[in-house]
TORSESE-346859 format. One record per residue (C-alpha): residue number from 1; residue in one letter; x negated, y negated, z. Coordinates in pm, whole numbers, m for minus. Layout:
! residues N
{k NUM, r A, x X, y Y, z Z}
...
***
This chain:
! residues 83
{k 1, r M, x 0, y 0, z 0}
{k 2, r D, x m125, y m345, z m89}
{k 3, r A, x m213, y m553, z 220}
{k 4, r R, x m32, y m860, z 81}
{k 5, r I, x 292, y m669, z 39}
{k 6, r F, x 258, y m535, z 392}
{k 7, r I, x 201, y m884, z 537}
{k 8, r Q, x 491, y m1028, z 333}
{k 9, r T, x 717, y m752, z 462}
{k 10, r I, x 613, y m815, z 823}
{k 11, r I, x 672, y m1189, z 779}
{k 12, r A, x 1017, y m1126, z 628}
{k 13, r L, x 1112, y m887, z 909}
{k 14, r A, x 984, y m1121, z 1180}
{k 15, r S, x 1167, y m1415, z 1024}
{k 16, r A, x 1492, y m1220, z 1004}
{k 17, r S, x 1453, y m1099, z 1364}
{k 18, r L, x 1384, y m1447, z 1498}
{k 19, r G, x 1672, y m1586, z 1293}
{k 20, r L, x 1904, y m1330, z 1449}
{k 21, r V, x 1786, y m1417, z 1800}
{k 22, r A, x 1840, y m1788, z 1731}
{k 23, r A, x 2186, y m1720, z 1583}
{k 24, r L, x 2287, y m1516, z 1887}
{k 25, r A, x 2166, y m1793, z 2119}
{k 26, r W, x 2368, y m2053, z 1928}
{k 27, r N, x 2664, y m1816, z 1927}
{k 28, r E, x 2660, y m1794, z 2306}
{k 29, r A, x 2608, y m2169, z 2348}
{k 30, r I, x 2899, y m2256, z 2119}
{k 31, r R, x 3126, y m1999, z 2286}
{k 32, r A, x 3041, y m2137, z 2631}
{k 33, r T, x 3112, y m2491, z 2512}
{k 34, r I, x 3449, y m2392, z 2370}
{k 35, r R, x 3530, y m2205, z 2693}
{k 36, r K, x 3457, y m2521, z 2891}
{k 37, r I, x 3668, y m2738, z 2660}
{k 38, r A, x 3958, y m2494, z 2631}
{k 39, r S, x 3926, y m2376, z 2997}
{k 40, r D, x 3954, y m2010, z 2887}
{k 41, r D, x 3914, y m1769, z 2598}
{k 42, r S, x 4236, y m1885, z 2436}
{k 43, r L, x 4331, y m1785, z 2085}
{k 44, r A, x 4308, y m2148, z 1975}
{k 45, r G, x 3950, y m2165, z 2104}
{k 46, r L, x 3856, y m1856, z 1908}
{k 47, r Y, x 4001, y m2004, z 1590}
{k 48, r V, x 3817, y m2332, z 1646}
{k 49, r Y, x 3496, y m2135, z 1689}
{k 50, r A, x 3560, y m1930, z 1374}
{k 51, r I, x 3634, y m2241, z 1169}
{k 52, r L, x 3322, y m2420, z 1295}
{k 53, r A, x 3104, y m2115, z 1227}
{k 54, r T, x 3247, y m2088, z 875}
{k 55, r L, x 3186, y m2456, z 800}
{k 56, r V, x 2828, y m2436, z 923}
{k 57, r A, x 2768, y m2123, z 712}
{k 58, r I, x 2907, y m2295, z 401}
{k 59, r L, x 2690, y m2602, z 457}
{k 60, r V, x 2374, y m2397, z 516}
{k 61, r V, x 2426, y m2172, z 212}
{k 62, r T, x 2502, y m2474, z m8}
{k 63, r W, x 2192, y m2654, z 119}
{k 64, r L, x 1973, y m2346, z 65}
{k 65, r G, x 2103, y m2318, z m292}
{k 66, r W, x 2017, y m2684, z m348}
{k 67, r V, x 1667, y m2631, z m207}
{k 68, r A, x 1616, y m2323, z m427}
{k 69, r A, x 1724, y m2520, z m734}
{k 70, r K, x 1485, y m2805, z m649}
{k 71, r M, x 1199, y m2556, z m613}
{k 72, r G, x 1272, y m2413, z m955}
{k 73, r G, x 1433, y m2096, z m829}
{k 74, r E, x 1778, y m1974, z m913}
{k 75, r A, x 2054, y m2008, z m658}
{k 76, r K, x 2280, y m1705, z m627}
{k 77, r I, x 2583, y m1931, z m571}
{k 78, r T, x 2670, y m2198, z m825}
{k 79, r S, x 2971, y m2420, z m851}
{k 80, r E, x 3213, y m2385, z m1142}
{k 81, r A, x 3121, y m2731, z m1262}
{k 82, r E, x 2756, y m2629, z m1296}
{k 83, r G, x 2853, y m2336, z m1502}
***
C-alpha cells in the first residue's frame, strides 16, 4: 500500500470521527437549550430542533457546494437554474 494513500485515509477517518464528535456535542447543546426554553421535551420543542437542524444542514451543504465550485471541483448538488 502506498504511504500517501494510507495517510490520506487516516486523515479522512480522523476528520470524520472528529466531525461526528463535534456534531454530537452541538446536538446535546442545542437539545439542552431547547429544553430550557420549552421547559420540557415537548413535541413542539422537538419540531423546532428538527427544523433548525435541517436549515443548518441545508446552509452547510449549499456553502460546501459553493466552495467546491470556487476551487474548480464539481458540486454534487446543483440548482435547477444552474442546469
